[in-house]
Every structure is written in structure tokens, then in C-alpha cells.
mmJSON file of the N, C-alpha and C atoms, coordinates in Angstrom:
{"data_MODEL":{"atom_site":{
"group_PDB":["ATOM","ATOM","ATOM","ATOM","ATOM","ATOM","ATOM","ATOM","ATOM","ATOM","ATOM","ATOM","ATOM","ATOM","ATOM","ATOM","ATOM","ATOM","ATOM","ATOM","ATOM","ATOM","ATOM","ATOM","ATOM","ATOM","ATOM","ATOM","ATOM","ATOM","ATOM","ATOM","ATOM","ATOM","ATOM","ATOM","ATOM","ATOM","ATOM","ATOM","ATOM","ATOM","ATOM","ATOM","ATOM","ATOM","ATOM","ATOM","ATOM","ATOM","ATOM","ATOM","ATOM","ATOM","ATOM","ATOM","ATOM","ATOM","ATOM","ATOM","ATOM","ATOM","ATOM","ATOM","ATOM","ATOM","ATOM","ATOM","ATOM","ATOM","ATOM","ATOM","ATOM","ATOM","ATOM","ATOM","ATOM","ATOM","ATOM","ATOM","ATOM","ATOM","ATOM","ATOM","ATOM","ATOM","ATOM","ATOM","ATOM","ATOM","ATOM","ATOM","ATOM","ATOM","ATOM","ATOM","ATOM","ATOM","ATOM","ATOM","ATOM","ATOM","ATOM","ATOM","ATOM","ATOM","ATOM","ATOM","ATOM","ATOM","ATOM","ATOM","ATOM","ATOM","ATOM","ATOM","ATOM","ATOM","ATOM","ATOM","ATOM","ATOM","ATOM","ATOM","ATOM","ATOM","ATOM","ATOM","ATOM","ATOM","ATOM","ATOM","ATOM","ATOM","ATOM","ATOM","ATOM","ATOM","ATOM","ATOM","ATOM","ATOM","ATOM","ATOM","ATOM","ATOM","ATOM","ATOM","ATOM","ATOM","ATOM","ATOM","ATOM","ATOM","ATOM","ATOM","ATOM","ATOM","ATOM","ATOM","ATOM","ATOM","ATOM","ATOM","ATOM","ATOM","ATOM","ATOM","ATOM","ATOM","ATOM","ATOM","ATOM","ATOM","ATOM","ATOM","ATOM","ATOM","ATOM","ATOM","ATOM","ATOM","ATOM","ATOM","ATOM","ATOM","ATOM","ATOM","ATOM","ATOM","ATOM","ATOM","ATOM","ATOM","ATOM","ATOM","ATOM","ATOM","ATOM","ATOM","ATOM","ATOM","ATOM","ATOM","ATOM","ATOM","ATOM","ATOM","ATOM","ATOM","ATOM","ATOM","ATOM","ATOM","ATOM","ATOM"],
"id":[1,2,3,4,5,6,7,8,9,10,11,12,13,14,15,16,17,18,19,20,21,22,23,24,25,26,27,28,29,30,31,32,33,34,35,36,37,38,39,40,41,42,43,44,45,46,47,48,49,50,51,52,53,54,55,56,57,58,59,60,61,62,63,64,65,66,67,68,69,70,71,72,73,74,75,76,77,78,79,80,81,82,83,84,85,86,87,88,89,90,91,92,93,94,95,96,97,98,99,100,101,102,103,104,105,106,107,108,109,110,111,112,113,114,115,116,117,118,119,120,121,122,123,124,125,126,127,128,129,130,131,132,133,134,135,136,137,138,139,140,141,142,143,144,145,146,147,148,149,150,151,152,153,154,155,156,157,158,159,160,161,162,163,164,165,166,167,168,169,170,171,172,173,174,175,176,177,178,179,180,181,182,183,184,185,186,187,188,189,190,191,192,193,194,195,196,197,198,199,200,201,202,203,204,205,206,207,208,209,210,211,212,213,214,215,216],
"type_symbol":["N","C","C","N","C","C","N","C","C","N","C","C","N","C","C","N","C","C","N","C","C","N","C","C","N","C","C","N","C","C","N","C","C","N","C","C","N","C","C","N","C","C","N","C","C","N","C","C","N","C","C","N","C","C","N","C","C","N","C","C","N","C","C","N","C","C","N","C","C","N","C","C","N","C","C","N","C","C","N","C","C","N","C","C","N","C","C","N","C","C","N","C","C","N","C","C","N","C","C","N","C","C","N","C","C","N","C","C","N","C","C","N","C","C","N","C","C","N","C","C","N","C","C","N","C","C","N","C","C","N","C","C","N","C","C","N","C","C","N","C","C","N","C","C","N","C","C","N","C","C","N","C","C","N","C","C","N","C","C","N","C","C","N","C","C","N","C","C","N","C","C","N","C","C","N","C","C","N","C","C","N","C","C","N","C","C","N","C","C","N","C","C","N","C","C","N","C","C","N","C","C","N","C","C","N","C","C","N","C","C","N","C","C","N","C","C"],
"label_atom_id":["N","CA","C","N","CA","C","N","CA","C","N","CA","C","N","CA","C","N","CA","C","N","CA","C","N","CA","C","N","CA","C","N","CA","C","N","CA","C","N","CA","C","N","CA","C","N","CA","C","N","CA","C","N","CA","C","N","CA","C","N","CA","C","N","CA","C","N","CA","C","N","CA","C","N","CA","C","N","CA","C","N","CA","C","N","CA","C","N","CA","C","N","CA","C","N","CA","C","N","CA","C","N","CA","C","N","CA","C","N","CA","C","N","CA","C","N","CA","C","N","CA","C","N","CA","C","N","CA","C","N","CA","C","N","CA","C","N","CA","C","N","CA","C","N","CA","C","N","CA","C","N","CA","C","N","CA","C","N","CA","C","N","CA","C","N","CA","C","N","CA","C","N","CA","C","N","CA","C","N","CA","C","N","CA","C","N","CA","C","N","CA","C","N","CA","C","N","CA","C","N","CA","C","N","CA","C","N","CA","C","N","CA","C","N","CA","C","N","CA","C","N","CA","C","N","CA","C","N","CA","C","N","CA","C","N","CA","C","N","CA","C","N","CA","C","N","CA","C","N","CA","C"],
"label_alt_id":[null,null,null,null,null,null,null,null,null,null,null,null,null,null,null,null,null,null,null,null,null,null,null,null,null,null,null,null,null,null,null,null,null,null,null,null,null,null,null,null,null,null,null,null,null,null,null,null,null,null,null,null,null,null,null,null,null,null,null,null,null,null,null,null,null,null,null,null,null,null,null,null,null,null,null,null,null,null,null,null,null,null,null,null,null,null,null,null,null,null,null,null,null,null,null,null,null,null,null,null,null,null,null,null,null,null,null,null,null,null,null,null,null,null,null,null,null,null,null,null,null,null,null,null,null,null,null,null,null,null,null,null,null,null,null,null,null,null,null,null,null,null,null,null,null,null,null,null,null,null,null,null,null,null,null,null,null,null,null,null,null,null,null,null,null,null,null,null,null,null,null,null,null,null,null,null,null,null,null,null,null,null,null,null,null,null,null,null,null,null,null,null,null,null,null,null,null,null,null,null,null,null,null,null,null,null,null,null,null,null,null,null,null,null,null,null],
"label_comp_id":["MET","MET","MET","ILE","ILE","ILE","PRO","PRO","PRO","ILE","ILE","ILE","PRO","PRO","PRO","GLY","GLY","GLY","GLY","GLY","GLY","ARG","ARG","ARG","TYR","TYR","TYR","LEU","LEU","LEU","ALA","ALA","ALA","ALA","ALA","ALA","VAL","VAL","VAL","GLN","GLN","GLN","ARG","ARG","ARG","VAL","VAL","VAL","ALA","ALA","ALA","ILE","ILE","ILE","VAL","VAL","VAL","LEU","LEU","LEU","ILE","ILE","ILE","LEU","LEU","LEU","LEU","LEU","LEU","LEU","LEU","LEU","PRO","PRO","PRO","PHE","PHE","PHE","LEU","LEU","LEU","ILE","ILE","ILE","VAL","VAL","VAL","THR","THR","THR","LEU","LEU","LEU","ALA","ALA","ALA","CYS","CYS","CYS","VAL","VAL","VAL","PRO","PRO","PRO","ALA","ALA","ALA","LEU","LEU","LEU","LEU","LEU","LEU","PHE","PHE","PHE","LEU","LEU","LEU","PRO","PRO","PRO","PHE","PHE","PHE","SER","SER","SER","GLN","GLN","GLN","ALA","ALA","ALA","GLY","GLY","GLY","SER","SER","SER","ASP","ASP","ASP","ARG","ARG","ARG","ALA","ALA","ALA","VAL","VAL","VAL","GLN","GLN","GLN","LEU","LEU","LEU","VAL","VAL","VAL","GLY","GLY","GLY","ARG","ARG","ARG","LEU","LEU","LEU","VAL","VAL","VAL","ALA","ALA","ALA","TRP","TRP","TRP","THR","THR","THR","ARG","ARG","ARG","VAL","VAL","VAL","LEU","LEU","LEU","LEU","LEU","LEU","SER","SER","SER","GLY","GLY","GLY","ILE","ILE","ILE","LYS","LYS","LYS","PRO","PRO","PRO","LEU","LEU","LEU","THR","THR","THR"],
"label_asym_id":["A","A","A","A","A","A","A","A","A","A","A","A","A","A","A","A","A","A","A","A","A","A","A","A","A","A","A","A","A","A","A","A","A","A","A","A","A","A","A","A","A","A","A","A","A","A","A","A","A","A","A","A","A","A","A","A","A","A","A","A","A","A","A","A","A","A","A","A","A","A","A","A","A","A","A","A","A","A","A","A","A","A","A","A","A","A","A","A","A","A","A","A","A","A","A","A","A","A","A","A","A","A","A","A","A","A","A","A","A","A","A","A","A","A","A","A","A","A","A","A","A","A","A","A","A","A","A","A","A","A","A","A","A","A","A","A","A","A","A","A","A","A","A","A","A","A","A","A","A","A","A","A","A","A","A","A","A","A","A","A","A","A","A","A","A","A","A","A","A","A","A","A","A","A","A","A","A","A","A","A","A","A","A","A","A","A","A","A","A","A","A","A","A","A","A","A","A","A","A","A","A","A","A","A","A","A","A","A","A","A","A","A","A","A","A","A"],
"label_entity_id":["1","1","1","1","1","1","1","1","1","1","1","1","1","1","1","1","1","1","1","1","1","1","1","1","1","1","1","1","1","1","1","1","1","1","1","1","1","1","1","1","1","1","1","1","1","1","1","1","1","1","1","1","1","1","1","1","1","1","1","1","1","1","1","1","1","1","1","1","1","1","1","1","1","1","1","1","1","1","1","1","1","1","1","1","1","1","1","1","1","1","1","1","1","1","1","1","1","1","1","1","1","1","1","1","1","1","1","1","1","1","1","1","1","1","1","1","1","1","1","1","1","1","1","1","1","1","1","1","1","1","1","1","1","1","1","1","1","1","1","1","1","1","1","1","1","1","1","1","1","1","1","1","1","1","1","1","1","1","1","1","1","1","1","1","1","1","1","1","1","1","1","1","1","1","1","1","1","1","1","1","1","1","1","1","1","1","1","1","1","1","1","1","1","1","1","1","1","1","1","1","1","1","1","1","1","1","1","1","1","1","1","1","1","1","1","1"],
"label_seq_id":[1,1,1,2,2,2,3,3,3,4,4,4,5,5,5,6,6,6,7,7,7,8,8,8,9,9,9,10,10,10,11,11,11,12,12,12,13,13,13,14,14,14,15,15,15,16,16,16,17,17,17,18,18,18,19,19,19,20,20,20,21,21,21,22,22,22,23,23,23,24,24,24,25,25,25,26,26,26,27,27,27,28,28,28,29,29,29,30,30,30,31,31,31,32,32,32,33,33,33,34,34,34,35,35,35,36,36,36,37,37,37,38,38,38,39,39,39,40,40,40,41,41,41,42,42,42,43,43,43,44,44,44,45,45,45,46,46,46,47,47,47,48,48,48,49,49,49,50,50,50,51,51,51,52,52,52,53,53,53,54,54,54,55,55,55,56,56,56,57,57,57,58,58,58,59,59,59,60,60,60,61,61,61,62,62,62,63,63,63,64,64,64,65,65,65,66,66,66,67,67,67,68,68,68,69,69,69,70,70,70,71,71,71,72,72,72],
"pdbx_PDB_ins_code":[null,null,null,null,null,null,null,null,null,null,null,null,null,null,null,null,null,null,null,null,null,null,null,null,null,null,null,null,null,null,null,null,null,null,null,null,null,null,null,null,null,null,null,null,null,null,null,null,null,null,null,null,null,null,null,null,null,null,null,null,null,null,null,null,null,null,null,null,null,null,null,null,null,null,null,null,null,null,null,null,null,null,null,null,null,null,null,null,null,null,null,null,null,null,null,null,null,null,null,null,null,null,null,null,null,null,null,null,null,null,null,null,null,null,null,null,null,null,null,null,null,null,null,null,null,null,null,null,null,null,null,null,null,null,null,null,null,null,null,null,null,null,null,null,null,null,null,null,null,null,null,null,null,null,null,null,null,null,null,null,null,null,null,null,null,null,null,null,null,null,null,null,null,null,null,null,null,null,null,null,null,null,null,null,null,null,null,null,null,null,null,null,null,null,null,null,null,null,null,null,null,null,null,null,null,null,null,null,null,null,null,null,null,null,null,null],
"Cartn_x":[75.725,76.986,76.848,77.284,77.219,78.452,78.225,79.391,80.144,81.443,82.273,82.489,82.318,82.402,83.763,84.821,86.154,86.697,85.773,86.179,87.099,86.685,87.502,88.84,88.863,90.109,91.066,90.466,91.234,91.806,91.027,91.387,92.625,92.535,93.639,94.918,94.799,95.981,96.543,95.645,96.164,96.854,96.342,97.051,98.441,98.533,99.782,100.766,100.297,101.117,101.657,100.729,101.205,102.279,102.017,103.035,104.364,104.417,105.59,106.283,105.587,106.136,106.716,106.05,106.516,107.639,107.764,108.802,110.109,110.083,111.308,112.283,111.87,112.876,113.486,112.686,113.167,114.238,114.011,114.955,116.278,116.103,117.315,118.233,117.493,118.26,118.865,118.134,118.733,120.009,119.903,120.996,122.217,121.872,122.891,123.647,123.03,123.63,124.448,124.339,125.091,126.644,127.191,128.639,129.014,128.231,128.529,128.462,127.501,127.422,128.485,129.126,130.225,131.486,131.727,132.986,132.988,131.789,131.813,132.268,131.888,132.292,133.82,134.561,135.991,136.725,136.038,136.64,136.384,137.143,136.859,135.575,134.816,133.385,132.465,132.892,132.088,130.95,131.234,130.144,128.946,129.184,128.078,127.235,127.889,127.23,126.434,127.037,126.388,125.107,125.181,124.03,122.915,123.339,122.312,121.69,122.49,122.008,121.003,121.307,120.398,119.09,119.215,118.108,117.132,117.739,116.946,116.185,116.912,116.259,115.118,115.354,114.251,113.084,113.33,112.249,111.466,112.172,111.505,110.622,111.198,110.454,109.136,109.28,108.066,106.996,107.456,106.48,105.83,106.593,106.04,105.019,105.398,104.456,103.255,103.361,102.146,101.138,101.592,100.727,99.991,100.388,99.708,98.447,97.357,96.115,95.751,95.166,94.863,93.601,93.556,92.403,91.278,90.106,88.96,87.759],
"Cartn_y":[101.994,101.698,100.361,100.275,99.031,98.09,96.891,96.046,95.649,95.647,95.139,93.653,92.801,91.418,90.966,91.524,91.163,92.05,92.746,93.681,93.103,91.942,91.23,90.832,90.386,89.999,91.155,92.233,93.465,94.101,93.889,94.382,93.567,92.23,91.401,91.736,91.935,92.197,93.598,94.509,95.811,95.743,94.996,94.873,94.189,93.228,92.509,93.542,94.303,95.331,96.378,96.782,97.788,97.225,95.982,95.394,95.292,94.826,94.725,96.047,97.051,98.449,98.956,98.637,99.107,98.203,97.024,96.073,96.42,97.085,97.383,98.244,99.288,100.094,99.266,98.447,97.594,96.652,96.037,95.129,95.867,97.062,97.858,98.18,98.584,98.962,97.744,96.646,95.382,94.896,94.977,94.547,95.569,96.812,97.873,97.624,96.998,96.719,95.476,94.664,93.359,93.578,94.442,94.635,95.082,96.014,96.467,95.335,94.434,93.371,92.31,92.279,91.339,91.86,93.247,93.767,94.439,94.872,95.581,94.641,93.375,92.569,92.451,92.685,92.579,93.823,94.941,96.128,96.374,97.305,97.556,98.31,97.84,98.322,98.177,97.456,97.24,96.252,95.273,94.284,94.942,95.898,96.597,97.366,97.963,98.75,97.698,96.542,95.541,95.077,94.851,94.452,95.476,96.744,97.877,97.85,97.702,97.645,96.545,95.424,94.266,94.434,95.135,95.443,96.405,97.345,98.339,97.682,96.787,96.011,95.093,94.438,93.626,94.491,95.693,96.566,97.018,97.361,97.82,96.709,95.505,94.363,94.103,94.235,94.056,95.073,96.348,97.41,97.118,96.686,96.366,95.245,94.201,93.043,93.308,94.192,94.523,95.362,96.045,96.807,96.035,94.773,93.986,93.307,93.63,93.026,91.778,90.747,89.647,89.88,89.28,89.367,88.585,89.245,88.439,88.487],
"Cartn_z":[83.847,83.161,82.514,81.345,80.511,80.928,81.33,81.733,80.466,80.553,79.464,79.636,78.602,78.704,79.24,78.818,79.271,80.383,81.118,82.101,83.177,83.72,84.733,84.202,82.953,82.348,82.195,81.751,81.549,82.853,83.896,85.163,85.706,85.497,85.866,85.108,83.852,82.966,83.406,83.761,84.162,85.519,86.41,87.699,87.538,86.665,86.433,85.751,84.782,84.132,85.182,86.086,87.074,88.007,88.423,89.352,88.619,87.376,86.629,86.4,86.195,86.027,87.347,88.452,89.717,90.251,89.756,90.124,89.507,88.327,87.565,88.331,88.963,89.792,90.902,91.542,92.615,92.116,90.968,90.426,90.054,89.462,89.087,90.315,91.383,92.61,93.213,93.22,93.718,92.895,91.631,90.781,90.941,91.173,91.362,92.733,93.679,95.027,94.989,94.042,94.073,94.135,93.28,93.452,94.91,95.454,96.815,97.769,97.649,98.538,98.392,97.194,97.032,97.595,97.607,98.004,99.372,99.875,101.183,102.365,102.388,103.518,103.755,102.63,102.659,103.165,103.322,103.785,105.233,105.9,107.224,107.451,108.375,108.711,107.524,106.477,105.277,105.57,106.456,106.729,107.376,108.232,108.897,107.841,106.871,105.833,104.964,104.706,103.882,104.568,105.895,106.7,106.588,106.707,106.613,105.234,104.197,102.842,102.588,103.067,102.944,103.745,104.953,105.777,105.014,104.371,103.598,102.423,101.752,100.633,101.134,102.316,102.867,103.23,103.839,104.245,103.065,101.969,100.756,100.121,100.2,99.65,100.476,101.801,102.613,102.284,102.114,101.781,100.429,99.456,98.128,98.269,98.929,99.025,99.808,100.844,101.664,100.899,99.769,98.987,97.896,97.722,96.673,97.196,96.565,96.979,96.112,96.732,95.873,94.996,93.844,93.013,93.564,93.704,94.223,93.252],
"occupancy":[1.0,1.0,1.0,1.0,1.0,1.0,1.0,1.0,1.0,1.0,1.0,1.0,1.0,1.0,1.0,1.0,1.0,1.0,1.0,1.0,1.0,1.0,1.0,1.0,1.0,1.0,1.0,1.0,1.0,1.0,1.0,1.0,1.0,1.0,1.0,1.0,1.0,1.0,1.0,1.0,1.0,1.0,1.0,1.0,1.0,1.0,1.0,1.0,1.0,1.0,1.0,1.0,1.0,1.0,1.0,1.0,1.0,1.0,1.0,1.0,1.0,1.0,1.0,1.0,1.0,1.0,1.0,1.0,1.0,1.0,1.0,1.0,1.0,1.0,1.0,1.0,1.0,1.0,1.0,1.0,1.0,1.0,1.0,1.0,1.0,1.0,1.0,1.0,1.0,1.0,1.0,1.0,1.0,1.0,1.0,1.0,1.0,1.0,1.0,1.0,1.0,1.0,1.0,1.0,1.0,1.0,1.0,1.0,1.0,1.0,1.0,1.0,1.0,1.0,1.0,1.0,1.0,1.0,1.0,1.0,1.0,1.0,1.0,1.0,1.0,1.0,1.0,1.0,1.0,1.0,1.0,1.0,1.0,1.0,1.0,1.0,1.0,1.0,1.0,1.0,1.0,1.0,1.0,1.0,1.0,1.0,1.0,1.0,1.0,1.0,1.0,1.0,1.0,1.0,1.0,1.0,1.0,1.0,1.0,1.0,1.0,1.0,1.0,1.0,1.0,1.0,1.0,1.0,1.0,1.0,1.0,1.0,1.0,1.0,1.0,1.0,1.0,1.0,1.0,1.0,1.0,1.0,1.0,1.0,1.0,1.0,1.0,1.0,1.0,1.0,1.0,1.0,1.0,1.0,1.0,1.0,1.0,1.0,1.0,1.0,1.0,1.0,1.0,1.0,1.0,1.0,1.0,1.0,1.0,1.0,1.0,1.0,1.0,1.0,1.0,1.0],
"B_iso_or_equiv":[0.0,0.0,0.0,0.0,0.0,0.0,0.0,0.0,0.0,0.0,0.0,0.0,0.0,0.0,0.0,0.0,0.0,0.0,0.0,0.0,0.0,0.0,0.0,0.0,0.0,0.0,0.0,0.0,0.0,0.0,0.0,0.0,0.0,0.0,0.0,0.0,0.0,0.0,0.0,0.0,0.0,0.0,0.0,0.0,0.0,0.0,0.0,0.0,0.0,0.0,0.0,0.0,0.0,0.0,0.0,0.0,0.0,0.0,0.0,0.0,0.0,0.0,0.0,0.0,0.0,0.0,0.0,0.0,0.0,0.0,0.0,0.0,0.0,0.0,0.0,0.0,0.0,0.0,0.0,0.0,0.0,0.0,0.0,0.0,0.0,0.0,0.0,0.0,0.0,0.0,0.0,0.0,0.0,0.0,0.0,0.0,0.0,0.0,0.0,0.0,0.0,0.0,0.0,0.0,0.0,0.0,0.0,0.0,0.0,0.0,0.0,0.0,0.0,0.0,0.0,0.0,0.0,0.0,0.0,0.0,0.0,0.0,0.0,0.0,0.0,0.0,0.0,0.0,0.0,0.0,0.0,0.0,0.0,0.0,0.0,0.0,0.0,0.0,0.0,0.0,0.0,0.0,0.0,0.0,0.0,0.0,0.0,0.0,0.0,0.0,0.0,0.0,0.0,0.0,0.0,0.0,0.0,0.0,0.0,0.0,0.0,0.0,0.0,0.0,0.0,0.0,0.0,0.0,0.0,0.0,0.0,0.0,0.0,0.0,0.0,0.0,0.0,0.0,0.0,0.0,0.0,0.0,0.0,0.0,0.0,0.0,0.0,0.0,0.0,0.0,0.0,0.0,0.0,0.0,0.0,0.0,0.0,0.0,0.0,0.0,0.0,0.0,0.0,0.0,0.0,0.0,0.0,0.0,0.0,0.0,0.0,0.0,0.0,0.0,0.0,0.0],
"pdbx_formal_charge":[null,null,null,null,null,null,null,null,null,null,null,null,null,null,null,null,null,null,null,null,null,null,null,null,null,null,null,null,null,null,null,null,null,null,null,null,null,null,null,null,null,null,null,null,null,null,null,null,null,null,null,null,null,null,null,null,null,null,null,null,null,null,null,null,null,null,null,null,null,null,null,null,null,null,null,null,null,null,null,null,null,null,null,null,null,null,null,null,null,null,null,null,null,null,null,null,null,null,null,null,null,null,null,null,null,null,null,null,null,null,null,null,null,null,null,null,null,null,null,null,null,null,null,null,null,null,null,null,null,null,null,null,null,null,null,null,null,null,null,null,null,null,null,null,null,null,null,null,null,null,null,null,null,null,null,null,null,null,null,null,null,null,null,null,null,null,null,null,null,null,null,null,null,null,null,null,null,null,null,null,null,null,null,null,null,null,null,null,null,null,null,null,null,null,null,null,null,null,null,null,null,null,null,null,null,null,null,null,null,null,null,null,null,null,null,null],
"auth_seq_id":[1,1,1,2,2,2,3,3,3,4,4,4,5,5,5,6,6,6,7,7,7,8,8,8,9,9,9,10,10,10,11,11,11,12,12,12,13,13,13,14,14,14,15,15,15,16,16,16,17,17,17,18,18,18,19,19,19,20,20,20,21,21,21,22,22,22,23,23,23,24,24,24,25,25,25,26,26,26,27,27,27,28,28,28,29,29,29,30,30,30,31,31,31,32,32,32,33,33,33,34,34,34,35,35,35,36,36,36,37,37,37,38,38,38,39,39,39,40,40,40,41,41,41,42,42,42,43,43,43,44,44,44,45,45,45,46,46,46,47,47,47,48,48,48,49,49,49,50,50,50,51,51,51,52,52,52,53,53,53,54,54,54,55,55,55,56,56,56,57,57,57,58,58,58,59,59,59,60,60,60,61,61,61,62,62,62,63,63,63,64,64,64,65,65,65,66,66,66,67,67,67,68,68,68,69,69,69,70,70,70,71,71,71,72,72,72],
"auth_comp_id":["MET","MET","MET","ILE","ILE","ILE","PRO","PRO","PRO","ILE","ILE","ILE","PRO","PRO","PRO","GLY","GLY","GLY","GLY","GLY","GLY","ARG","ARG","ARG","TYR","TYR","TYR","LEU","LEU","LEU","ALA","ALA","ALA","ALA","ALA","ALA","VAL","VAL","VAL","GLN","GLN","GLN","ARG","ARG","ARG","VAL","VAL","VAL","ALA","ALA","ALA","ILE","ILE","ILE","VAL","VAL","VAL","LEU","LEU","LEU","ILE","ILE","ILE","LEU","LEU","LEU","LEU","LEU","LEU","LEU","LEU","LEU","PRO","PRO","PRO","PHE","PHE","PHE","LEU","LEU","LEU","ILE","ILE","ILE","VAL","VAL","VAL","THR","THR","THR","LEU","LEU","LEU","ALA","ALA","ALA","CYS","CYS","CYS","VAL","VAL","VAL","PRO","PRO","PRO","ALA","ALA","ALA","LEU","LEU","LEU","LEU","LEU","LEU","PHE","PHE","PHE","LEU","LEU","LEU","PRO","PRO","PRO","PHE","PHE","PHE","SER","SER","SER","GLN","GLN","GLN","ALA","ALA","ALA","GLY","GLY","GLY","SER","SER","SER","ASP","ASP","ASP","ARG","ARG","ARG","ALA","ALA","ALA","VAL","VAL","VAL","GLN","GLN","GLN","LEU","LEU","LEU","VAL","VAL","VAL","GLY","GLY","GLY","ARG","ARG","ARG","LEU","LEU","LEU","VAL","VAL","VAL","ALA","ALA","ALA","TRP","TRP","TRP","THR","THR","THR","ARG","ARG","ARG","VAL","VAL","VAL","LEU","LEU","LEU","LEU","LEU","LEU","SER","SER","SER","GLY","GLY","GLY","ILE","ILE","ILE","LYS","LYS","LYS","PRO","PRO","PRO","LEU","LEU","LEU","THR","THR","THR"],
"auth_asym_id":["A","A","A","A","A","A","A","A","A","A","A","A","A","A","A","A","A","A","A","A","A","A","A","A","A","A","A","A","A","A","A","A","A","A","A","A","A","A","A","A","A","A","A","A","A","A","A","A","A","A","A","A","A","A","A","A","A","A","A","A","A","A","A","A","A","A","A","A","A","A","A","A","A","A","A","A","A","A","A","A","A","A","A","A","A","A","A","A","A","A","A","A","A","A","A","A","A","A","A","A","A","A","A","A","A","A","A","A","A","A","A","A","A","A","A","A","A","A","A","A","A","A","A","A","A","A","A","A","A","A","A","A","A","A","A","A","A","A","A","A","A","A","A","A","A","A","A","A","A","A","A","A","A","A","A","A","A","A","A","A","A","A","A","A","A","A","A","A","A","A","A","A","A","A","A","A","A","A","A","A","A","A","A","A","A","A","A","A","A","A","A","A","A","A","A","A","A","A","A","A","A","A","A","A","A","A","A","A","A","A","A","A","A","A","A","A"],
"auth_atom_id":["N","CA","C","N","CA","C","N","CA","C","N","CA","C","N","CA","C","N","CA","C","N","CA","C","N","CA","C","N","CA","C","N","CA","C","N","CA","C","N","CA","C","N","CA","C","N","CA","C","N","CA","C","N","CA","C","N","CA","C","N","CA","C","N","CA","C","N","CA","C","N","CA","C","N","CA","C","N","CA","C","N","CA","C","N","CA","C","N","CA","C","N","CA","C","N","CA","C","N","CA","C","N","CA","C","N","CA","C","N","CA","C","N","CA","C","N","CA","C","N","CA","C","N","CA","C","N","CA","C","N","CA","C","N","CA","C","N","CA","C","N","CA","C","N","CA","C","N","CA","C","N","CA","C","N","CA","C","N","CA","C","N","CA","C","N","CA","C","N","CA","C","N","CA","C","N","CA","C","N","CA","C","N","CA","C","N","CA","C","N","CA","C","N","CA","C","N","CA","C","N","CA","C","N","CA","C","N","CA","C","N","CA","C","N","CA","C","N","CA","C","N","CA","C","N","CA","C","N","CA","C","N","CA","C","N","CA","C","N","CA","C","N","CA","C","N","CA","C","N","CA","C"],
"pdbx_PDB_model_num":[1,1,1,1,1,1,1,1,1,1,1,1,1,1,1,1,1,1,1,1,1,1,1,1,1,1,1,1,1,1,1,1,1,1,1,1,1,1,1,1,1,1,1,1,1,1,1,1,1,1,1,1,1,1,1,1,1,1,1,1,1,1,1,1,1,1,1,1,1,1,1,1,1,1,1,1,1,1,1,1,1,1,1,1,1,1,1,1,1,1,1,1,1,1,1,1,1,1,1,1,1,1,1,1,1,1,1,1,1,1,1,1,1,1,1,1,1,1,1,1,1,1,1,1,1,1,1,1,1,1,1,1,1,1,1,1,1,1,1,1,1,1,1,1,1,1,1,1,1,1,1,1,1,1,1,1,1,1,1,1,1,1,1,1,1,1,1,1,1,1,1,1,1,1,1,1,1,1,1,1,1,1,1,1,1,1,1,1,1,1,1,1,1,1,1,1,1,1,1,1,1,1,1,1,1,1,1,1,1,1,1,1,1,1,1,1]
}}}
């Protein structure tokens, strides 16, 4: 196989693009949850639901971050 001169650069750009594409749904879901997090604590049993929602967002963030491999 013939090595491409900018192969390492292209691989880095591709990884960044993939992370940005995969991060987009996460950002949309997080922004969609903001109104719920603002109003749920003021309703009955809403604070428990808000805590569950934040817990799910934190768990999802941990899964996303554990799947990112550093460039070597």
C-alpha cells in the first residue's frame, strides 16, 4: 500500500468530524431538556424526575467520553 503524505492529518480531521457529528444529537437532547429542568423542580414530585433526567444525561456523557480514543 502506498502511504498518503497527509494520511495522519486526514485521519485526525476525520476523527474530529465524526466526534462533532456524534455530538450533535447529544447537544440537541441536552438543549431540549433545559425547559424541563427549569420547571420540574417547582411541581410535585418533579424534583425527583429532574434528578433522574440529569442522571441519565450524566450517564450518556460518560458513555460518549469513554468511547473517545486519544490520537497517538
